[in-house]
matplotlib code that plots the C-alpha trace (Angstrom):
import matplotlib.pyplot as plt

x = [122.3, 123.5, 125.0, 121.7, 119.8, 118.7, 120.8, 120.0, 122.4, 122.0, 123.9, 124.9, 125.1, 123.6, 120.7, 118.4, 116.6, 119.8, 121.9, 125.2, 127.4, 127.7, 123.9, 123.6, 126.3, 124.5, 121.2, 122.7, 124.5, 121.4, 119.2, 121.8, 122.0, 118.3, 119.1, 121.3, 119.4, 120.8, 120.2, 117.0, 116.6, 119.2, 118.0, 119.4, 120.2, 120.2, 122.7, 120.6, 121.6, 118.0, 114.6, 114.5, 111.8, 113.2, 111.8, 110.7, 114.2, 115.3, 114.3, 116.3, 117.9, 121.1, 121.2, 124.6, 125.4, 123.8, 126.4, 123.8, 122.2, 125.3, 125.0, 121.2, 121.4, 123.9, 121.6, 118.7, 120.8, 121.7, 118.0, 117.0, 117.4, 120.4, 123.3, 126.0, 126.4, 128.1, 129.4, 130.0, 132.8, 133.5, 134.9, 132.4, 129.2, 129.7, 129.6, 132.5, 136.0, 136.9, 133.7, 134.9, 131.4, 131.2, 133.5, 130.8, 128.5, 131.0, 132.0, 128.4, 127.8, 127.3, 127.3, 130.3, 130.7, 132.4, 133.8, 133.7, 136.2, 135.3, 138.4, 141.9, 144.3, 148.0, 148.9, 146.0, 145.8, 146.4, 142.7, 141.8, 144.4, 143.2, 139.5, 140.3, 142.8, 140.3, 137.6, 140.2, 140.9, 137.3, 136.0, 135.6, 136.7, 137.8, 136.6, 138.7, 137.7, 141.3, 144.1, 146.7, 145.3, 146.2, 149.8, 148.6, 146.0, 148.7, 151.5, 149.7, 146.6, 148.1, 145.3, 146.0, 146.5, 144.1, 141.3, 141.5, 139.3, 139.3, 135.9, 135.4, 133.1, 129.9, 128.4, 124.6, 124.1, 121.8, 121.2, 121.4, 121.2, 124.3, 126.5, 125.4, 121.7, 121.9, 123.9, 121.2, 118.4, 119.8, 121.1, 124.8, 125.2, 128.7, 130.1, 133.0, 131.5, 133.8, 132.1, 132.5, 129.8, 129.3, 128.5, 130.4, 133.1, 136.4, 138.3, 137.1, 139.5, 137.0, 138.6, 141.6, 139.2, 137.7, 141.1, 142.1, 138.9, 139.8, 143.2, 141.8, 138.8, 140.6, 141.7, 138.7, 135.7, 133.4, 134.2, 131.5, 132.4, 129.4, 129.7, 127.0, 125.6, 124.5, 126.7, 127.6, 125.0, 127.8, 129.5, 126.1, 125.4, 128.8, 129.3, 126.3, 127.0, 130.3, 132.2, 129.7, 129.5, 133.3, 133.3, 130.6, 132.6, 135.7, 133.8, 132.6, 136.0, 137.6, 134.9, 134.0, 130.3, 129.4, 131.9, 130.9, 127.5, 126.4, 123.6, 122.8, 120.7, 121.1, 121.3, 119.4, 121.5, 119.8, 120.7, 124.3, 124.6, 123.0, 125.4, 128.4, 127.3, 127.2, 130.6, 133.8, 136.0, 135.3, 137.6, 138.3, 140.7, 140.5, 143.0, 143.4, 146.2, 145.3, 141.7, 141.4, 138.0, 135.9, 132.4, 132.2, 135.4, 134.2, 131.0, 132.9, 135.2, 132.2, 130.9, 134.2, 134.8, 138.3, 139.2, 141.6, 142.3, 144.8, 147.0, 145.2, 145.4, 142.3, 142.8, 146.4, 145.1, 142.1, 143.8, 146.9, 147.7, 146.6, 143.1, 143.3, 145.6, 147.0, 147.7, 149.5, 147.7, 146.8, 147.9, 145.5, 148.2, 148.8, 145.0, 144.8, 147.6, 145.9, 142.5, 144.1, 145.8, 142.5, 140.7, 143.5, 144.1, 140.8, 142.5, 144.2, 140.8, 139.1, 141.9, 141.6, 137.8, 138.1, 140.7, 138.6, 135.4, 137.0, 137.5, 134.2, 132.2, 133.6, 132.4, 128.6, 126.6, 125.6, 129.2, 130.1, 127.1, 128.0, 131.4, 129.8, 127.4, 130.3, 132.0, 129.0, 128.5, 132.1, 131.9, 128.6, 129.7, 132.7, 130.5, 128.5, 125.4]
y = [50.8, 50.1, 53.4, 55.3, 52.9, 54.3, 52.7, 51.7, 52.6, 52.1, 53.5, 51.6, 54.1, 55.6, 57.9, 60.5, 60.4, 58.9, 61.9, 61.5, 63.4, 60.5, 60.2, 63.9, 63.5, 60.5, 62.3, 65.4, 63.3, 61.1, 64.1, 65.7, 62.6, 62.6, 65.3, 63.0, 61.9, 58.4, 57.4, 56.3, 58.1, 56.3, 54.2, 53.7, 50.7, 52.2, 51.0, 50.9, 50.5, 50.9, 51.9, 55.1, 56.8, 56.7, 58.2, 56.1, 56.5, 53.7, 50.4, 48.1, 48.1, 46.5, 45.7, 47.1, 44.7, 41.5, 39.6, 37.5, 40.7, 41.5, 38.2, 38.4, 42.1, 41.1, 38.3, 40.8, 43.2, 40.4, 39.6, 43.3, 45.5, 47.3, 47.3, 49.2, 49.7, 52.6, 51.8, 55.0, 53.6, 54.7, 52.0, 52.8, 52.3, 48.6, 45.7, 43.5, 44.4, 47.7, 47.2, 43.9, 42.5, 44.7, 42.1, 39.4, 41.6, 42.4, 38.7, 37.7, 40.6, 39.7, 43.3, 45.8, 48.3, 51.6, 52.5, 56.1, 56.7, 59.1, 58.1, 57.2, 56.4, 56.7, 54.4, 52.0, 49.0, 45.7, 45.0, 48.4, 48.0, 44.5, 45.7, 48.6, 46.7, 44.0, 46.6, 48.2, 45.0, 44.1, 47.6, 48.7, 52.1, 53.9, 57.5, 59.8, 63.3, 64.4, 64.2, 63.9, 60.4, 58.9, 58.0, 56.5, 54.4, 53.1, 52.5, 51.5, 49.7, 48.4, 49.9, 50.2, 53.9, 53.3, 52.5, 55.7, 58.7, 62.0, 63.9, 66.8, 66.6, 68.3, 71.5, 72.5, 75.7, 78.3, 82.0, 84.0, 87.5, 89.4, 88.8, 92.0, 91.4, 87.9, 89.3, 92.0, 89.4, 87.7, 90.8, 90.5, 93.8, 95.2, 91.8, 89.9, 86.4, 83.4, 80.0, 76.3, 73.8, 70.0, 67.4, 68.1, 65.6, 66.0, 65.4, 68.7, 70.7, 73.4, 74.1, 75.5, 77.6, 79.1, 79.9, 81.5, 83.8, 84.7, 85.9, 88.2, 89.8, 92.4, 94.0, 92.9, 93.5, 93.0, 89.3, 86.6, 82.9, 80.7, 77.0, 75.4, 71.9, 69.3, 66.7, 63.7, 60.9, 58.3, 60.7, 61.5, 57.9, 57.2, 60.3, 62.5, 66.2, 66.2, 67.7, 70.5, 71.4, 71.5, 74.0, 76.1, 76.1, 77.3, 80.2, 81.3, 81.0, 82.9, 85.5, 85.6, 84.8, 87.8, 86.5, 82.8, 81.5, 77.8, 76.8, 73.4, 71.7, 69.5, 72.1, 71.8, 72.4, 75.8, 76.8, 75.8, 77.7, 80.8, 80.7, 80.2, 83.0, 85.4, 84.2, 86.3, 83.4, 79.7, 77.8, 74.1, 73.5, 69.7, 67.5, 64.5, 65.3, 62.4, 63.6, 63.1, 64.7, 67.4, 68.0, 71.2, 72.6, 71.7, 73.6, 76.6, 76.5, 76.2, 79.5, 81.3, 81.9, 82.5, 79.4, 79.2, 75.6, 73.2, 71.6, 68.2, 66.4, 67.8, 71.3, 71.4, 70.5, 72.8, 75.8, 75.7, 78.4, 81.2, 79.9, 80.1, 80.0, 77.0, 76.8, 74.3, 71.5, 71.7, 75.5, 78.3, 80.9, 79.7, 79.8, 83.3, 84.6, 83.5, 84.8, 88.3, 88.4, 88.0, 90.6, 93.1, 92.7, 93.3, 93.3, 89.9, 88.6, 89.7, 88.0, 84.7, 84.7, 85.2, 82.3, 80.0, 80.9, 80.0, 76.4, 76.4, 77.0, 73.6, 71.8, 72.5, 69.3, 69.7, 69.6, 66.8, 64.7, 65.1, 63.7, 60.7, 60.2, 60.0, 57.6, 55.3, 55.4, 54.5, 51.4, 50.2, 51.1, 48.8, 45.9, 46.0, 44.9]
z = [103.3, 106.9, 107.6, 107.6, 109.9, 113.2, 116.0, 119.6, 122.3, 126.0, 129.0, 132.2, 135.0, 138.1, 137.1, 138.8, 141.2, 142.7, 143.9, 142.3, 139.9, 137.6, 137.5, 136.4, 133.8, 132.2, 132.3, 130.5, 128.0, 126.9, 126.7, 124.3, 122.3, 121.7, 119.1, 117.1, 114.0, 113.5, 117.1, 118.8, 122.1, 124.2, 127.1, 130.5, 132.7, 136.2, 138.8, 142.0, 145.6, 146.9, 145.4, 143.2, 141.2, 137.7, 134.5, 131.5, 130.1, 132.5, 131.0, 133.2, 136.6, 137.9, 141.6, 142.6, 145.4, 143.9, 141.8, 140.1, 138.8, 136.7, 134.7, 134.4, 133.2, 130.5, 129.3, 129.2, 127.2, 124.7, 124.2, 123.7, 120.6, 122.1, 119.7, 121.8, 125.6, 127.2, 130.7, 132.9, 135.1, 138.7, 141.0, 143.7, 141.8, 141.0, 143.5, 144.6, 145.4, 143.5, 141.5, 140.0, 139.5, 136.3, 134.7, 135.2, 133.1, 130.3, 130.0, 129.3, 126.8, 123.1, 121.9, 121.8, 124.7, 125.4, 128.8, 129.9, 132.8, 135.6, 137.7, 136.4, 139.2, 138.4, 141.4, 141.6, 143.9, 142.2, 142.1, 140.7, 138.0, 137.1, 136.8, 134.6, 132.5, 131.8, 130.8, 128.6, 126.8, 126.2, 125.4, 121.8, 123.0, 126.2, 126.7, 129.0, 129.8, 130.4, 127.9, 130.5, 131.6, 128.1, 129.1, 132.4, 130.6, 128.3, 130.7, 134.0, 132.5, 129.3, 127.2, 123.5, 122.4, 119.4, 121.8, 123.8, 122.9, 124.6, 124.9, 127.2, 130.2, 129.0, 130.3, 130.0, 127.9, 129.4, 128.4, 131.6, 132.9, 133.7, 136.7, 138.3, 137.8, 139.3, 142.3, 142.8, 142.9, 146.0, 147.7, 146.8, 144.8, 145.1, 146.5, 145.1, 145.0, 145.4, 145.2, 145.5, 144.8, 145.0, 147.5, 150.7, 151.9, 153.7, 150.4, 149.1, 151.4, 152.2, 155.5, 153.5, 151.4, 154.5, 156.1, 152.8, 153.0, 156.5, 155.3, 152.6, 154.1, 156.1, 152.8, 150.8, 152.9, 149.9, 149.5, 150.1, 149.9, 148.9, 149.9, 147.8, 148.2, 150.7, 152.4, 150.3, 151.0, 151.7, 154.1, 155.8, 156.2, 157.7, 159.9, 159.7, 159.4, 161.2, 158.5, 157.7, 161.5, 161.7, 158.8, 160.4, 163.7, 161.8, 160.3, 163.8, 165.4, 162.6, 163.0, 159.3, 159.4, 157.3, 154.6, 154.3, 153.5, 153.3, 150.9, 152.3, 149.6, 146.5, 143.8, 140.5, 137.3, 136.8, 140.4, 139.9, 136.7, 138.2, 141.1, 138.7, 136.5, 139.4, 140.7, 140.3, 141.2, 141.4, 143.9, 144.2, 147.2, 146.7, 148.4, 145.9, 143.5, 141.2, 140.5, 136.8, 136.3, 138.1, 136.9, 139.0, 137.5, 134.1, 134.7, 136.0, 132.9, 130.6, 132.0, 131.7, 135.4, 136.8, 138.6, 141.6, 142.4, 144.0, 141.4, 140.9, 137.6, 135.9, 137.2, 135.8, 132.4, 132.4, 133.8, 131.6, 129.2, 131.5, 132.1, 135.9, 138.9, 140.8, 144.5, 146.7, 148.5, 152.2, 152.0, 152.8, 152.3, 148.8, 148.0, 149.6, 147.5, 144.3, 145.3, 146.2, 142.7, 141.0, 143.2, 142.8, 139.0, 137.1, 133.7, 134.4, 135.6, 132.4, 130.3, 132.2, 131.9, 128.2, 127.8, 129.9, 128.0, 124.6, 125.8, 127.8, 124.6, 123.1, 126.3, 125.8, 125.8, 122.1, 120.9, 123.3, 122.2, 118.6, 119.4, 121.2, 118.3, 115.7, 118.0, 118.2, 114.4, 113.8, 116.1, 114.7, 111.2, 111.6, 112.7, 109.4, 111.1]

ax = plt.figure().add_subplot(projection="3d")
ax.plot(x, y, z, "-o")
ax.set_aspect("equal")
plt.show()
């Protein structure tokens, strides 16, 4: 019977040791899929822009900026035992204008593929719209991590509603010590910890977060704001540490050095989760109102943190129904007001944590992998291979 045959699935994505949120996402997902009985351990075709040290999971590489590599990779996939390809899509990780070279690959493919979207723009350029529309037309399914992108995919990109699947961004599960014990271990006992993590870039709006902290520390002297993560490699290559240095200068000028701490390193998942677990508030002061997914916000929701965020697309969805507080863009006063509310209303804080955690539990990688597994089997079952 075909339905019980072990199936072979591969992912086309960036992959560690490349430092990139999408690489981490794919690593987490394939590891979780290893536990799905009817799947062979999924393989990875790594999108590379230079030489990386990959694990044995990577069985092919696609050269990001070499157009010929896209056609050759498709041919190699066709002659392999891979039955279904999952493309993790972000415009910036594929070559050509707006990542258009990915279309060369899909046009050569003889097997079905799924496209998982990490960016959905409501007002794309003509080329961005063209690339995603074409992927939508040719994909067996399109996976989105935010329900509120479905109408955009239908109306802007002409993707058939029946092709669109919603599956949450996954979150790694860890059993951890209590918030107070973790704070004690790094000398933050008695502090109200506010944190932001991820690769630093100007679009993160951290200057507004710092200004908001300056506005609340007079009344709340126990607050410490942790800015966790190194500068985004692309930003560093383009302009060095200019953005980080600007933020450090701001902290000094505002005289809040004892209330803001920078942890300048690429954090492991375990470190991220520990910092989240000890946080009282997680803040994302991001500036892009159209941001459809945020892995950092997903992690914070997964661990039931109170989240204060600007009202970008993903935050509006995740923080609805009393699961967090939204602030205005480019507005430190608005952020400060929401932070103060959480600090001064412990009962409301507990209620928000509880509501967020109830959604967060459904976002653990095991649950997310099961949904992907069922989707893969549905597609492969329809093929009657």
